[in-house]
N, C-alpha and C positions, 0 to 999 in steps of 0.2 A: 889231186883228185879227191873229192869229198864223197864219203860213203853215206848214203841216206837210208833211213829205216825202210823196211819193206812196205809198211803200211802206216799211214798217219791219218788222224781224224781231228780236224781243227787244231793242228799243231801238237797233238798228243800222240805219242807213239803207242800203237796197239800191239800187244804181245799175243803171240799165238798160244794155243793150248799146250803145244810142245814146250814152249819157253817156260810156262807156269809149272808143268809137270817136272821138267828137268831141273828147274831152280829149286823146287821143293825137295826133290831127291838129292840134289847136291848139298842142300842145307842139312839134310839128315846125315850125309857122309861127313860133313864138317863137325856136326854135333857128336857123332859116334867116334870120330877121331879124337876129339877133346876128352870124351869120357874114357876112352882107351888109354890115352896119355896119362890122365889122372890116376887110373887104376894101376898103371905100371909104376907110378911114383909112390903109391900108398903102400902100407904094410900088406903083405901077401894075404889075400883072401881068395882062395882058388875059385869059389863060386862066382864072386863079383868079377874077377879077372876074366874068367871064361865067358861070362855073360857079355861083358863089354867088347871082348874080342869077337865073339859071335855076332854081336850087333853090327860091328864095323864090317865084317865080312858080308853080312846080309845086305847092308846098305850099299856097299860097293857093287855087289852083284846086281841089285835092283837098278842102280844107276847105269851100269854097263849095259844091261839088257834094254833099258829104256833108250839109251843112245843108239844101240843097234836096231831097235824097233823103229826109230825115226830115221834110220839109214844114215847116222852120223858116226864118225870115227870115235873110238874110245881112246882118250889121251893115253900116251905111253905110261905116264906115271900111275894112272888109275889101273891100267891093264897089268902093270908089273906088281903093284901092291896087291891086287886081287889074286894074281898067280901065287905070290908069296903067302898070302893069308890062307889060300886053299891048301898049301903044302904043310902049314903048321898044324901040330896036333891041337884039337879043340879042348 
């Protein structure tokens, strides 16, 4: 069975506004994860480390809320990471 895109226009797949919003938010999660990973490997600078960790928590929260807003499930990995980040001291 072949899965077809929901909408096509002259052979080009059209993406919904939700796709664009979610892909932008997920790109921010990936970027924040990379910054947090770099900060954890660098010599300790409490201000930078807290900022990168806070950015990651904020981007995860925004992504999860957007998914819920579009009535989509939050992936278990995102949900668990967000739960862990909320419990860590900032």
